[in-house]
N, C-alpha and C positions, 0 to 999 in steps of 0.2 A: 734739444738737449738730451733726450733719451737716446736718440740715434747716435749721438757723439759718445755717450757713456758706453754703449754697446760696441761701437766700432773700435774704440780705443781700449776695450776690455778693462774698464776702470772698475775697481772693486769698491763697493759701498758698504758702510757699516751696518751691523745688525739693528742698531737704534734707528737708523734712517729707513731701513726696510720695514720695520714694524710700524714706524710713524706713517709711512706712505700707505701701507695696507690698512691701517686704522682709519685714515682719512676717507678712503674709498668705502670702508665698512660703514662709516657714519652716514654716508650720502644716501638719500632715498633713491629709489629706482626711477629717476626722472626720464631715462632714455628708453623705457620699455614698459609695456603693460602685461607682459607675459606672466609675471609672477601673480598678477591678479587672475589671469586665466587659470593658472594652476590651482589657485584657491577656489575659484568658481567650479572647476572640474571636480575637486574633492568634495565640495559642498553639494553639488548636484548628485554625485554618486551616493553620498550619505542620505540624501532626500529620496533616494529610490528612482532618480531620473537617469536614464541612459545617456551619457554625454555624447555618444556617437550618433544618436538618432534625434536629439533635440537641440534647440538653439541655446547656446551658452553665452550669456551676457556678462561682461566684466567691465571694470573701470579702474582708474588709478586715482586714489584719493588725494595724492599730492598734486594732481592737475586740477582738482576741483570740478571735474566733469563726471556726471553720474553715469551716462550711457556712452562710454568711450569706444567700446568695440563689441563685436559679436562673432562667434564661431557658429556658422549655420550648417550643421549636419556634415562637417568634414574635419572632425578632430584628427590632427595628424600624429597623435601620440600612440605609443605602443600600449596594449592593455595592461602590461606589467607596470609601466610607469603610472598609468591612470590609477591603478590600485595603490601604488606608493603614495600618490597625492591624497587618496582617501585616508590612508593611515596617518599621513602628515597632518591632515585636517583634524583628525581625532586627537593626535598628540599635542596639537597647538590649542586644544580646548575650544576649537571652532572660532578662535579669535584671529582676526585678520593680521594684526601686527605681530603676534606670536608666531604665526605661520611664516610671515615675512622674515622674522629673525631666525626661525628654524632653517629656512633656505640659505640664508647668509652663512650661518654656522657650518652647515653641510658643505657649502662651496669652499669655505675657508679650509676645512679639513681635507677636502680633495686637492686643493691647491698645494698644501704642504705635503700631502702624500706623494703627489707627482714630483715635487722637489726632492723628497727623500729617495725616490726611485732613481731619478736622474743623477743625484749626487753619489750614487754607488759607482758610477762609471765616469762622471764628468767632474771638472774642477768646480767645487761648490762655491768658491769665492766669486768667480765670474758668473756662475749660474744664477746667483742672487740678482745680479744686474740684469741679465737677459730675461729672466722669468718672473721673479717675485715682485719687481717694481715696474713691470710692463704695464703702462697705463691702459692699453686696450683690453688686456686680459682682466685687469682689476675692474675696469668699468663694466664689462659685459657680465662677469661672473660674480664679483663681490658687491657691486652696486646694483646692477640690473637683475641679478639672480637668474640668469638663463641657466638651464640645468645641464649644459653640455659637459661640464666637468664630471657629471655623474657617469657618462659613458667613456670619456677620455681617460679618466684615472684607471679603470680596469683595462682599457686598451693599451696603455703604457705598460701595465703589469704583464699583459700578454707578450709583448716584445721582450720584456725582462726575463720571463720564464722560458721563452723559446731560446734566447741566447744561452741560458743556463741548462738547456736541454731537459727542462721539466715540462714535458708536453701535456700531462694530465692537468696540472695547475693552469697552464696556458689555455687549454681547451675550456676549462670551467669559467675562467675570466672572460674568454671570448663569448661564451654563452651569456654571462652577465651583461657584457657590453651591448650585445644585440637585443637583449631583453629591454634595456633602458631606452635605446634609440636605434632606429633602422640604420643609421650611419655606420654603426659598428660593423656592418657586413663588409666594409672596405678591408677589414683585417683578414678576410678570407684569402687574400693573395699570399699572406705569410705562411699559409698552410698548404701551399701548392707543391711543396717538396714531397718526394715519394714517401719519406718516413713520417710525414705529418698529415698526409691527405686523409688517412683513415680517421684521425682525430677530428678533422673538419667535418667529415661525413657524419660521424656519430654526434657531434655537437649540434649540427643542423637538424638531424633526425630527432634528437631529444628536444630541441627548440620547438619543432613542429608539434611534437607530442604534447608538451606542456602548454603550448599556445592553444591547442584545441581544448585541453582540460580547463585551462584558465577561462577561455571564452564561454565554455559551457557552464562553468561554476558561477561566473559573474553575470550570466544571461546577456552577454553582448552578442551582436550579430557580426559574423566574420566579414561578410560583404561590406558592411558599413565601415568596419575598421580599415579594410583594404582601400575602399573608396576615399576615405579621408586622406590616406597617404598619397594616392595618385592625384587627388584634387589639388593638394598643395604643390606637388612637384610640377603640375601642369600650368601653374600660374606663369605669367610673363612679366618679370620685373627685374631690372638691373642686370640683365644678362645679354649675351649676343642675340638671343631670340628677340628681346625687346626691340633692338635696333633693326635687325634684318626683317622682322615682320612688318615694318613700316613700308617695305618695298615688295615683299614676296608673301605668298600664302604661308600662314603660320605653321600649318601642318607639314608643309614641305621643308620649311626652315628647321623645325624640330627633327625631322627625319634626317636631313642633311648633316646637322651638327652631331647627332648620335652616331651616324655612320663614320664620320671623321674621328670621333672619340674612340670608337671601337677599333678602327684601323690603327690609330696612334698607339692604343694600349697593346694591341697584338704585336706591333712592330717593336715596341719598347720591351715587352716580355721576351720576345724572341732574342733580342740583343743581350739582355741581362741574364737569361736563363742559366747559362753555364756558371756564371759567377754566383747567382742566387743559390744554386744547388750545392755549391762547394764552399761558399764564403762563411766564415765564422766571425766576420766583421760586425761589431755592435752597431755601427752607423748604417749599414746597408739596409736593414729593414725600414728604418726611418726615411731613407732615400726613396725606397719603393712606395711607401705610404704617401709621402709628400707628392710624388709624381701623380699618383692616382687621385689624390684629393684635388689637386689643381686641375687635372684633366676633367674630373667630374664637375667641378664648378663651371668650367668654360663650356664644355660640350654636352653634358648630360642633364644639367639642371637648368630649367627655364626661369628659376627664381633664385635670387641671391640676396642674402642678408649679411651684414658685416661680420656677425659672429661665426659664419661659416669659415671665414678666413682665419679666425683665431684657432680653429681646429688645426689648420695646416701649419700655422706658426708653432704651436706647441709640439707637434710631431717633428718639425724641422729643427728644433732647438739643438739636439745632439750634433747636427751637421755643422753647426758653428764651430765645433771643437775639432773639426777635421779639415785640413787645408784644401782638400779636393772639393769640399762643399760649402765652405764658410761664408761665401757671398750670398747664398740662397736666403738665409734668414734675414740678412740686411735688406735685400730687395723686398722681402715679405713685410718688413717693418714699414717700408714706404707704401706698399699696397694696402696694409692695414689702415694707415693714415688716410689714404685716398678713399678707401671704402667707407670710413666713418663720416666722410663729408657728404655721403649720399643724402642723409636725412635733412641737414640744413639746406642743401641745394633744393631738395624736393619741396620743402616748406617755403623757401624763397620764391621758387618758380610758381607755386600755387598762389602765393600772396600777390605776386606781380602779374598773374595771369599769363605767364610765358608758356608757350606751347609744349606739349609732351615731347615734341621732336628734340628740343634742346636737352631735356633730361635723358632722352635716349642716347644722344650724342655723348653725354657725360658717362653714361653706363658703358658705352662702346669704348671710350678712352680708358676706363678702369679695366675692362676686360682685355684690352690690348696690352696693358701693363702686365697682367697675369700671363698672357700669351708670350710676352717677351721673356719672362722668367722660364716658362716651359721650354721654349725653343732654345734659348741661349744656354741654359744650365742643365738641360736634360738631353735634348736631341742633338744639338750641334756638337756638344762635348761628350757625347755618349761613350765614344771609344776611350777617352781619357778616364772617365769615371769607372768604367767596368773592368779596367785592368787592375789586377791585384796590387 
């Protein structure tokens, strides 16, 4: 139903939009325990426990399970966001459900902020259908409270200010994005133009400076923070690595996929460089980011979760309003649907004692669908896309 609404560009009323968002807002986060991890991190920090060096236990009270999960010495969050969780823990008066509500309200504000930014350039009537009632975005961010909108919102603002030639504001928001989540570094590609490169250099230099100050002040250990990031990236789950490592050495598989990803990225940049340096097209930055996010998911990341693809979908939304790119978001809607079936399949396979091989086959099928998008709409039609 949602796919049909988007494909036919059907406008929905404001009443319907608010009703749908309100329903997702009321739902408890039954699809994730991450919000409980956020609470546990804030609580441990408050108790004087270093979350990067100690086991953080968490649960989901809606599941009725006390010991649902643990993070063992590999917290993948930035120190800046860890400190934010500590502040949030205090502001919520150390109460679990107030903290939960706090995350929901923040996510809702960021959801509408992104809508307001996009509506400066795009048809707001159709944008409501594509973005504000997207069930996958609402489920991940408004129901499950994943904090990805916290870095996506400043990232969208980065593009907005670069298009307006306000490089200082764009650089500051780039700094905010990478402070919240390491994924924000994907925006570096937008600063590769000659007139922007110095802003990229200064932003990263300042990031390193405040990173060290922050770590020293909070008594974190830098190596434990870096270890946490690389530990999570090194997992093998729902990716090409998962399937190929059944037949080949996992280290060779990871090396091979990363080399392919690097070669693809260099080839793509070489082809679009002239257009990139001269284009004032609002859509083009989103085209670049979408390409690199899909390439990263397929070739650079050994682990994949459904909300990773929601990042790509949000950045690809402006492409729907340009005839050269409009099919990309439609295929991403299909991929989003496909990716969210990972969890019920995993649960079913475990209950039926079906081998890991079948789950790996499913992961392979999903990644092939992403690869189809990458090849058909980026590489095979590259010449058509990069022409002014």
